[in-house]
C-alpha positions in Angstrom: -153.7 -187.0 284.3 -152.2 -190.3 283.0 -154.3 -193.3 282.0 -153.3 -196.9 281.9 -155.0 -199.1 279.3 -154.5 -202.7 278.1 -152.6 -205.6 279.7 -149.2 -204.0 279.8 -147.0 -201.2 278.3 -145.4 -203.4 275.7 -148.8 -204.6 274.4 -150.0 -201.0 274.3 -146.9 -199.9 272.4 -147.6 -202.7 269.8 -151.2 -201.7 269.6 -150.2 -198.1 269.0 -147.9 -199.0 266.1 -150.7 -200.9 264.4 -152.7 -197.7 263.9 -152.6 -196.7 260.3 -152.4 -193.0 259.4 -153.1 -192.0 263.0 -154.9 -188.7 263.8 -154.1 -186.9 267.0 -157.3 -188.3 268.6 -156.0 -191.8 267.9 -152.9 -191.4 270.0 -154.3 -189.1 272.7 -155.0 -191.9 275.1 -151.4 -193.2 274.7 -150.0 -189.7 275.2 -151.6 -189.7 278.7 -150.6 -193.2 279.6 -149.1 -193.8 283.0 -146.0 -195.5 281.5 -143.4 -193.2 280.1 -142.4 -195.7 277.4 -145.9 -195.6 276.0 -146.0 -191.8 276.0 -142.6 -191.8 274.3 -143.9 -194.3 271.7 -146.9 -192.1 271.0 -144.6 -189.2 270.3 -142.4 -191.3 268.0 -145.5 -192.3 266.0 -146.4 -188.6 265.6 -142.8 -187.8 264.7 -142.8 -190.5 262.1 -145.9 -189.2 260.5 -144.4 -185.7 260.4 -141.3 -187.0 258.7 -143.5 -188.6 256.0 -145.2 -185.2 255.6 -148.5 -186.5 257.0 -148.4 -185.0 260.5 -151.8 -184.6 262.1 -152.8 -181.0 262.8 -151.6 -180.1 266.3 -148.6 -182.4 266.2 -146.2 -179.5 266.8 -148.1 -178.2 269.8 -148.3 -181.7 271.2 -144.6 -182.2 271.0 -144.0 -178.8 272.5 -146.1 -179.5 275.6 -144.4 -182.9 275.9 -141.3 -180.9 276.9 -142.9 -180.6 280.3 -143.4 -184.3 280.7 -142.4 -185.6 284.2 -140.1 -188.3 282.6 -136.7 -187.4 281.1 -137.0 -190.0 278.3 -140.3 -188.5 277.1 -138.9 -185.0 277.2 -135.9 -186.1 275.2 -138.0 -187.7 272.5 -140.1 -184.5 272.2 -137.0 -182.3 272.1 -135.2 -184.5 269.5 -138.3 -184.5 267.4 -138.7 -180.7 267.5 -135.0 -180.1 266.7 -135.2 -182.5 263.8 -138.4 -181.0 262.4 -137.9 -177.2 262.6 -140.5 -176.7 259.8 -143.2 -178.3 262.0 -146.1 -175.9 262.5 -146.6 -174.5 266.0 -149.7 -172.6 266.9 -150.1 -170.1 269.8 -150.5 -173.0 272.2 -147.3 -174.5 271.1 -145.4 -171.2 271.3 -146.7 -170.8 274.8 -145.4 -174.3 275.7 -142.0 -173.4 274.3 -141.9 -170.1 276.3 -142.7 -172.0 279.4 -140.1 -174.7 278.7 -137.4 -172.1 277.9 -138.1 -170.3 281.2 -138.8 -173.2 283.5 -137.9 -176.4 281.8 -137.1 -179.4 284.0 -133.6 -179.8 282.6 -131.0 -177.8 280.7 -131.5 -179.7 277.4 -135.2 -178.9 277.4 -134.6 -175.3 278.2 -131.9 -175.0 275.5 -134.1 -176.7 272.9 -137.1 -174.5 273.6 -135.0 -171.3 273.5 -133.4 -172.4 270.2 -136.8 -173.1 268.6 -138.2 -169.8 269.8 -135.2 -168.0 268.2 -135.9 -169.8 264.9 -139.6 -168.8 265.1 -138.8 -165.2 265.8 -136.2 -165.0 263.1 -138.6 -166.5 260.5 -141.4 -164.2 261.6 -139.1 -161.2 261.5 -138.1 -162.0 258.0 -141.7 -162.3 257.0 -142.6 -159.0 258.5 -139.5 -157.3 257.1 -140.8 -158.4 253.6 -144.1 -156.7 254.5 -142.2 -153.4 254.8 -141.7 -153.6 251.0 -145.4 -153.8 250.2 -147.0 -150.9 248.3 -149.9 -150.5 250.8 -149.1 -148.4 253.8 -151.6 -150.3 256.0 -149.6 -153.5 255.3 -146.4 -151.8 256.2 -147.9 -150.5 259.5 -148.9 -154.1 260.4 -145.4 -155.2 259.6 -144.0 -152.6 261.9 -146.4 -153.7 264.7 -145.3 -157.3 264.2 -141.6 -156.4 264.3 -142.1 -154.4 267.4 -143.8 -157.4 269.1 -140.8 -159.5 268.1 -138.4 -156.8 269.4 -136.7 -156.7 266.0 -135.2 -153.2 266.6 -133.0 -153.1 263.5 -135.9 -153.8 261.1 -138.2 -151.3 262.9 -135.5 -148.6 262.8 -135.1 -149.2 259.1 -138.7 -148.1 258.5 -138.1 -144.7 260.1 -137.7 -143.1 256.6 -140.8 -144.7 255.2 -142.6 -142.4 252.8 -145.9 -142.8 254.7 -146.5 -140.6 257.7 -148.7 -143.2 259.3 -145.9 -145.8 259.0 -143.4 -143.4 260.6 -145.8 -142.7 263.4 -146.1 -146.4 264.1 -142.3 -146.6 264.1 -142.0 -143.7 266.6 -144.6 -145.2 268.9 -143.1 -148.7 268.7 -139.6 -147.5 269.5 -140.6 -146.9 273.1 -140.8 -150.7 273.6 -137.5 -151.7 271.9 -134.0 -152.1 273.3 -131.5 -149.2 273.2 -129.3 -147.8 271.8 -130.5 -148.8 268.3 -134.0 -147.5 269.0 -132.6 -144.1 270.0 -130.7 -143.7 266.8 -134.0 -144.0 264.8 -135.8 -141.8 267.3 -133.2 -139.0 266.8 -134.1 -139.0 263.1 -137.9 -139.0 263.8 -137.5 -136.0 266.2 -136.5 -133.9 263.2 -139.1 -135.3 260.8 -140.6 -132.8 258.4 -144.1 -133.9 259.3 -145.4 -132.4 262.6 -147.5 -135.4 263.4 -144.5 -137.7 263.2 -142.4 -135.4 265.3 -145.2 -135.2 267.9 -145.3 -139.0 268.1 -141.5 -139.1 268.5 -141.7 -136.5 271.3 -144.3 -138.6 273.1 -142.0 -141.6 272.9 -139.0 -139.5 274.1 -141.1 -138.5 277.1 -142.0 -142.1 277.8 -138.3 -143.0 277.7 -137.6 -140.1 280.2 -135.7 -138.2 277.5 -132.4 -140.0 277.4 -129.3 -137.7 277.0 -129.0 -138.7 273.3 -132.4 -137.1 272.6 -132.3 -134.0 274.9 -130.9 -131.6 272.2 -133.6 -132.6 269.6 -136.4 -132.2 272.2 -135.2 -128.8 273.2 -134.9 -127.7 269.6 -138.5 -128.7 269.1 -139.6 -126.1 271.7 -139.0 -123.5 269.0 -140.8 -125.4 266.2 -143.2 -123.2 264.0 -146.1 -125.4 265.0 -147.5 -124.7 268.5 -148.7 -128.3 268.8 -145.1 -129.5 268.3 -143.8 -127.0 270.8 -146.4 -128.1 273.4 -145.5 -131.7 273.0 -141.8 -130.8 273.4 -142.5 -128.9 276.5 -144.5 -131.7 278.0 -141.7 -134.2 277.1 -139.1 -132.0 278.9 -141.2 -132.5 282.0 -140.0 -136.1 282.0 -136.4 -135.1 281.6 -133.8 -134.3 284.3 -134.3 -130.7 285.7 -130.6 -129.9 285.0 -131.4 -129.9 281.2 -135.2 -129.1 281.3 -135.6 -126.1 283.5 -134.0 -123.5 281.3 -135.9 -124.2 278.1 -139.1 -124.6 280.1 -138.7 -121.2 281.6 -138.3 -119.8 278.1 -141.5 -121.6 277.2 -143.4 -119.6 279.8 -143.1 -116.7 277.4 -144.3 -118.6 274.3 -146.8 -116.7 272.1 -149.3 -119.6 272.4 -151.3 -120.0 275.6 -151.4 -123.8 275.4 -147.6 -124.0 275.3 -147.3 -121.7 278.3 -149.8 -123.8 280.2 -147.8 -126.9 279.4 -144.6 -125.2 280.6 -146.3 -124.4 284.0 -147.5 -128.0 284.2 -143.9 -129.3 283.5 -142.2 -126.9 285.9 -144.6 -127.4 288.8 -142.8 -130.6 290.0 -139.6 -128.6 290.6 -141.1 -125.6 292.3 -140.3 -127.0 295.8 -136.5 -127.3 295.4 -135.4 -125.2 292.5 -135.4 -121.4 293.3 -135.1 -120.4 289.6 -138.4 -122.3 289.0 -140.1 -120.4 291.7 -138.8 -117.1 290.4 -140.0 -117.9 286.8 -143.4 -119.0 288.0 -143.8 -115.9 290.2 -143.1 -113.7 287.1 -145.7 -115.8 285.2 -148.4 -114.6 287.6 -148.6 -111.6 285.3 -149.5 -113.7 282.3 -152.2 -112.2 280.1 -154.2 -115.5 280.2 -156.3 -116.0 283.4 -156.1 -119.8 283.0 -152.3 -119.6 283.1 -152.3 -117.4 286.1 -154.6 -119.8 288.0 -152.4 -122.7 287.0 -149.3 -120.8 288.3 -151.0 -120.0 291.6 -151.7 -123.7 292.1 -148.1 -124.6 291.2 -146.8 -122.2 293.8 -149.3 -123.1 296.5 
């Protein structure tokens, strides 16, 4: 909503410039004026205060939302101000305005400006989080990993795959599921051979979420022979998300695992292919003699 106040736009602009050390509330009425020259003047006043180091709190957010103004001149003033003041603080509201402008800005200049500013913000935040990876406390490093994942900073997240803390490596393994490939897969390959079973299980869960890309297949299959049955079970479940051409053979072997929970996981993974892979039907039929009654019941359901 725009508001007209005073005898004319020129008079309102002059009135605006007479305000000393304006707070955001002092110029809010002018920012909603019906005349674009008044709105532009209000933005220039805020920009001037920012250049003097006296910007009112919320100036950055206000300039960011002005990128959506209906008049090109006002948008241009806001864009020039934001480009000229990259150090200006932007809160969540301002970041949301930039994201909106970058995606659906009214003109190319606005979209480009918003995209550039977002890149600067992400780069700065990524540097800050990357510094957090050097902190002594594991909890701080975990928060740094989570922040880097949110920023999709795949290189920095991958660098934490050899962190001395198990909890940090688990956070990395879980975060890699949401990051672009192939850099994320390189780190996941390392985590799939981690000496700590908890880390390896987290990496197996991520591999399953990614549908076990070809780069990871060998490591996942190797995990089906791990000494820890929990790791073997996770590996078997992960193979259930892979292509049958690579998954069926190791899953059939897992039907003979010494641990009942692994065998049950193998039946669960193989069930989806019982209808169109004869070798799966054969293996499941043989598993009807399993010593565990729960496995036998599960097999009967899979073959039904």
